[in-house]
N, C-alpha and C positions, 0 to 999 in steps of 0.2 A: 811942956815939956809937946810936942802936935803926936798924934797918931791916928793910923789913916785904919778905917772899922772899914771894911772890906764888904760887903754882902755875897754868896754864895749858895741860890741856891733853884731848887728844877722849875723849872716858866713854867714847862709842859699842863701843872697841878695849879695855875689860874684859870687857864680853862675848863676846869671842872665846877670852880667856883659857881654858886647861884651871886648876883646880883649883893642883894643880903648876905651871902657870907663877904664878898670883898669890903661893902661898906662897914660890916663887924670889924673886916683884921687892919682897914685906914686905923681907924678912933684907936685903934691900938698904938700904932705909928705914929697918928696927932697927942696923941697921952704920952708916943718916949720923948718924941723928940720937940716938946714942950719944955720933960722933966730936963733932958740937954740943958737942950737954953737955959730956964733959971737956973742951971747950977752954974751956969759957965763957961762947963765947959765947948761948947760947942759953938763949931769956927766954917760951918760951909759941910751943908752935906747933899745929897738928890738920892733920887730913883735914875732907871734907865730905860729904856724900851725896850723889846723884847730883842732877842741875840735879829733876828732874822731885820734887820733895821741896820744891824752894825756891816762895814769897811774896814780889811783889813789892809793897812801898808805893810809893806815886806822886803826891806832895808839887806839884799845881795850885799859881799859882802864887793862885789865890784864899784856899789853904789846907783847899781841899779834897781828899779822900782817896784813890786808887782801887786798891783791895786787887784782884790779881789771880795766879791759882794760875801756876808758876817760873820765869825767871831772866828778871830787864830783859830782855835780848835774844836778841838768837837766835843765834849766832857760832857756832864751826865747833871751837874753842876753848874747854874749860867750866874756871872755877874751883871748881880740885880740892880748897887746897887754902895754906896760907903754915906759914911764923918766921918769930916777929919775933926777931931776931939785934940781941947788944949791939956792936957791933965797935970798932973807932979808929976807920976809914975808909971809903970808897967801894971802897977796891979790894979789901979783907979780909973784905968785903958780898958781894965777882963772886964770887972764891974759894970761894965759902962757898956761892955759885947758883952753879958749877961741877961741884959736887962732888953734885947732888943731882942722884938718881938715873930723870931720869926719862927714854924716848927717847920724840925727836916731837913733847917738850910749850917752852910755855917759862913763865920764870923769870923773875917784874918786880920788877927790883929798887927799894923806893924808904928813901929818909930819913923818920923818924918823922919829925912835926911837933914842935918843942921849944917848947913851951906857953913861959917862962919869957925864953925870948932872947927867945920873938918881943913878949913885952913888954914885952920890955927897951926891941928897937928902937925902937919907938912910946913909949915913954916920950919916946928918947933924941931922935928925932921933934920931938913937941911942946914938946918943951923949949926946942927949934933952931928950932922954927917963931918959938916968940915972947919973942923975941933981937933 
């Protein structure tokens, strides 16, 4: 099953780090990514640029769009990146999340929707309703 691990933290903390601290932190991230890849769980992942580079498209009920600079909401923690992993179950996904080298942040672990299974469930429900 696929799980998305989204990484949230206070991006303002990076401004306080020295270049040496950033380099040391990147070593920890590289080690984590290497471990996930070697385990065969890694499907994808990227870090994101700061929220100052974000643009949000709001879709109105009328179908109109409002485009604004910045993230969707002002928060103390910002989405900083993600890992997409293939795991046997939630327990395995949580084990990987607990290894992420991000002190002071949060990792949201969420299953990726299986569209084939969802379509099959709808088809089964429709067939049952016709009986």
